[in-house]
N, C-alpha and C positions, 0 to 999 in steps of 0.2 A: 294354330292347328286345333281343330275341334275334335278333341280326343281326351280320354282320361290321362292324368299325369303319371299314373303307374299302371303298367300292363304286364300281366304274367304271360310269358311267351309260350308256354306249352298249350295255353288255351287258344292261341292264335293258329295252331297247326291245323291246316285244312280249311281255314276261313277263306272265303272268296275275295279276290282283288278286283276292283272295278275302276275303269277309267272315268273321266268327268262326264261322259255321255251315258254312263250307267251300263256300259258293256263289260262283261266279265273278261278279264285278260288271263286269269289263272288262279291259283290257290297258294296260300302261304305254306311253306315247308320248313323254314327256319329263320333265325335272325343272325346277322353278322356283327360281331363286336371286334373292335380294335384294341389290342393289348397295349397299355401305355408303359413308358419307361419308368414313370413314377409309381407310387403306391396307390394312386387313384384307381377306382374301379374301371373296367374296360368301357370304352365308348361304343355305343351301338351306332353303326354307320348305315345299316339298311336291313332289308328283309330279302330272303330268297323265295322267289315264287316259281311254281311249276306251271308251265303253259301247256297247251295241247301238243301232242307228239313228244311228251315227256321232256321238253326242253326247260331247264332251270336257268333263270335270269336273276340279276341283281336289281333291286329297287332301292334307290337311295332314300334314306329316311327323310331327306329334305324335300322329296317330291310327293310325300304322303300327306294328305290333308286331314284324314281322320282314321282312327283305329278303334274298333270295338269288337265285341264278341261275334257279330254277325257279318262284318264287312270291313275291308281295308279299301279306302278310296284314294286314288291318285289325283294330284292337281294338274296333271298333263297327260295327254294321250300319246306323247312321244316317248318311246321306250328304247333303251339300248338292249337289243335282242341277242347280243353275244352270249354264249353259254357262260354261266357263272363259274369262276375259278377262284378258290380261296388263296389269299396272299399269305406270306410267311408270318406276318404279325397279326393275323386275324384268327378268330375262332368261331365255329358254328355252335351256337348256344345249345340247341337241343341235341345235336349229334354228339357234342363233346362234353357237355356238363351233366345231362340227365344221368342219374344212377351213379354218379361219381361218389366214392366213399370219402367222406370228409370228417372233420373234427369240430365239434361245438366247443364253446368256452367251457373249460373244466375237463376237456379231453374226451367228452362223451362222443362215441362214434355215431355216424348217421350217413344217410344217402340222400343226394339231391333229388327232389321231386319236381321242382319248378324253379325258374329264375325270373325275377321281375326287372323290367327296364323302366326307368323313370326320367321324366323330362324336367330339366332345370328351367329357371326363369329365362335364361338366355336361349332356350330352344335346343339345348344339347341333351341327347338321350344317353343314359349310362346304365349299366347293370348295377343295381343298388341293393337289392334284397334277394335272399335265397330261401326257398322253402325246403327244409331239411327234416326228414323223418328219422327219429332215433332208431338205432339198431339195438334191440333188447337182448338178443342171444337166446330168447325163449321161443320155442317152436309154437307157431300159430298165434303169437301175441304181437300186435303191431305197436310200435313205439309212438310216442307223442310227436306231433307235427309242430315244428318251430319255424317262424318267419324271422330271419336273422339278417342284420346288415352284412353286406358283402365282406367288409374287412374284418368281421368277427368270426368268419368261417375258415378253418384251416384245411389246406389240401386242394383248394380250387386251382392253384397254379400247376398242379401235377397232372398236366394234360396227358391222357392216354394210360393213366394208371388207376387201378382200383375201382373198376366200374362193374355194375351189374347190368341187367337188361330190363327189369320190370317196368320202370317208368317210361323208357323209350318205347317199349312195346305198347304201352297204354296209349301213347301218342299215335302210333302207327296202326292200331288195331282196326280202325274203320276203313282203311285204304283197300281199294281193289287189289287183287293179287299183282296185276301188272304195275300199279303205282308203288306198291310195297317193294316189288323187285327193283323198280327204278330207284327208290330210296336206298335200298341196300347197296346199289352200285356206287353211291356217294360216300359210303363208309370205308374207312381203312380196312384192309383184308381181315385183320384179327377181330375187329369190332363187328364186321359183317358176319363172320363165322359165328361169333358169340350170339348175336341177335337171331341169326337163322337157326341155330341149335336150340334156342329157347322157344321157338314156335312149336305148336303141336304138329303131329305128323301130317294131318290133312292140310293144314294151312301151309306148311313147308312144301308139301308136294305141289300145291297150286302155285306157289311162288317160284319154285325151281323151274316149272314149265314156262315161266315168263322171262327167265334169265338167259343171257348168252351162255354158250356151251362151256366156255372156260370157267365162268363163275359157277355153273352147276357142278362141274367136276371138283373144283376147289372146296365148295361147301360140303359136297358128299364125302370127300376125302377127309374132312375135318371131323366127321362123325365117326363113332365106333361102327363097326360093320353091321352089328345087329340092328342099331338104329337106322343106318342107311338102308338096310333091307326093308324095314318097316315103312320108311318113307316111299321107297319104290313101289311097295304094295298099294299105297294110296294114290299113286299116279295113274293116269290112263295108260293102258299097255303100250300105245304107240309112243307116248312121251317117255315112258320108262325105257323102251327100246332105244329111242334116240339118245338118251343119256348114257345108257350102257354101251352104246356104239362108240362113245368117246373114251371108253376105258380099255385097257389091255385085256385080251381074251382071258387070261388067268383070273383077273379081278372080276370080270363079268361072271365067270363060273362060280366064284366064291359067293357073290351077292345073290345070284340066282338060287344057289343051293340053300341059302339062309331064308329065302322067301317061302311062303306057304306054296305048296305045289299048284293049287288051283289059281294062284295069282302069278306064279312064275311061268306056267305052261303057255299062256297066250303071248307073253313077252319072248319066250324062246322061239316061238313060231315066227314072230315078226322079225327076229334077228337073222332068220335064214334067208330073207329076201334081199335081192341086190338093191343098192342105193339108187334112188331116182326112179323107182318103179311103184306101181300101185300097192304092191305088197309091203313096201318099206314105209309108206306114208299113211296107210289106212288105219282106221280104228277097228279092232277085232270085236268091239262090243257095241254094235248099233242096236236100235230097237228092233227086235225080232218077235213075231207072233205067228201062230198057226192060222190056216185059212178059216177055221171054224170060230176064231175069236170075233167078238162083236166090235162095232164102232165105238161103243161106250168103253169097252175094255182098252181099246187102242188109245182113246183120248185120255183115260186115266193113266196109262203108261207114259205117254209123252209129257204129262204134267209133272212128272217126278223132278224135283228141283235140282238134282245133281246133273241132269242132262244139259249139255250145251245146246243153244238154239239150233245149230246146224245139225246135230244128231237128232234132236227132237222134231225136226221138220218133216220126217217121213218114217213110216213103218215098213220094214221088210218082211215079206210073207214067205214062209218056207214050210216044208214038211219037217216032222220031228227028226232029230233033236233040235232044240231051239238055241243051243249055243254053237258057236263056230268051231269047226266046220259043221254046218247044219245038214239037215236032209235036203232034198231037191229044192232049189230056189224057184219060186212061183212068180214073184213080181213085187212091186212096192206100192204103197198108198200114201199120197201126200197129205199133210195135215189139213189143207184146205178142203180136200175131198171129204175127210172125216167130218169137218164142220158142216158140210152140206147134206150128209146123208143121215137117215134115221138111226138112232142109237142102237137098235136091235139088229140092223143089217150086218151080214157076215163079211169079213174082209176078203174071203175068197171070191166074192162077186164084184169087188171093187178094184182089184189089182190092175196096175198098168205094167205091161211087159213088152212094150213096143220099141224100147231103146235097148240095144245090146249092152249087157253088163261088161264091166272091165275084167281083164285077166290080171293075175298077180304080177305078170311081167310087163304090163302096159306101161310105157315110159311117161314121165311127168308131162312133157309137152303135149302128148296126145290126150292125156286126161284133161288138161287145161282147155284144149280146143273143143273137146266133146262137151264138157260142162258148160262152156260159154255158148256153144251152138244150141244146146237144148235148155239153157237158163236153169240149170239144176244147182242145188246147194249140196247134193250128195249123190253118189253113184255106187251101186253094188259091185262087189268084186267076187267072182266065182271061180272055182277051180275046174279042172277038166271033167270032173264028175258032176258038174252043175250044182255044186254045193256052195252056199254063201260062206265065204271066209272072212269077210269084213266089208267096210264101206269107206270110200274116200269122200271127205267133206270139204267144202270150200275153204275152211280155215286150215285144213291140212295142206291144201294146194298153195295157199298164200304163204304159209309158214316155210314151205320148201322151195317156193319160187323166188322169194326175196333174197337179197344177198345174205350170205351165211352169217354175217356179223350185224344183221339189221337190229337186233335187240341191244347191241352194245351202245352205251351212251356216247362213247368216244369214236363211233364209226363214221368217219367222213366229216367234211365241213358242213356248216349250215347252208341252207339254200341262199342263193345270191340276194334275194329280196329281204332277208332277215339278218344280213351281216351287221348292219350298223343300227339304223333306226327306222321305225315305221310311225307315221302320224295317224292317230286315231285307231290303233290296233284294237281288234275286238277278240273275244274268246269264243 
């Protein structure tokens, strides 16, 4: 095996996995170690890799030909694509050992920062060394970092006890919200709630939007109500409304009352609409500008990084006021039109209004049909007074058209073609 004889596992998190042809098949998410009956350190039996569509599979250590900081390379293109499930005598190194509170020789307390696996002359990989940072008890002062032999660290066998979150969060911090949501689903409920609570409000809001409803509710319930309200304020109003719809009405009212009024008002409006209608799936904060705004101003507005691609794809033009419900709706301008016209041109001269807007009560199948017919990524929603109240985007339609449990890792069997093995699978 062309690889270093000692590898620190946290440094492998997110590293790409390639088959022998150089095609990427996924990314490393963890290592699997088998606990031995003797006092010997656990044996590393493989890695967990995440493939497209969030499927996590097991890669036997014997099938890996090289491991380094840039890539893990497999010796065969034949993969077992069954979803990985941990066995009773196994542990997931990053998930279960990072941040564990342990004892160094002499009784000095510390926390696990990383774990090294090492290959013996016989080709067997074991967990041999642990990077432990001392806990000083002094605010703002970091303790010394020690690299210690596995058997000289006390507390490693107390799985599930005495863990913080800092080092696991460091491993997860570069993940997209959808990938981090997927990683949280692999954690035990108490560990998932600890890690979620340690995220900042904006990051947690993004992650909640990518989780199944039951996980959203459980994480929100584990927070104190003031923190839960702060997180709801960071969510898009339609996502916050979807989450609140999963709670009993009294709990909805409590959280809405704790939110800032200007953040709670659009969510309250969305909660009034019937499920499966344009009003229930729309965003109430599309890009809205007056007719005397220029092309340059519109382009600057849609460049704002917090806007999703679907929301930023068009500007809706209305009379004042510019927040929903607006003044009279005039039409919309697609970003491609903005790119073709002079920066000083006014939006009022560019609006397209030849497609009838949606009404709040328009059912989802009708919305899907009309968006497909006209190849639109968003459609305006107006009320009976011709005021813009929101916009339905293609991601809203997809989110509500897929099965309710589509975000759930355990929803349904794998596709037939991936049940056992594929030869030369690519990423």
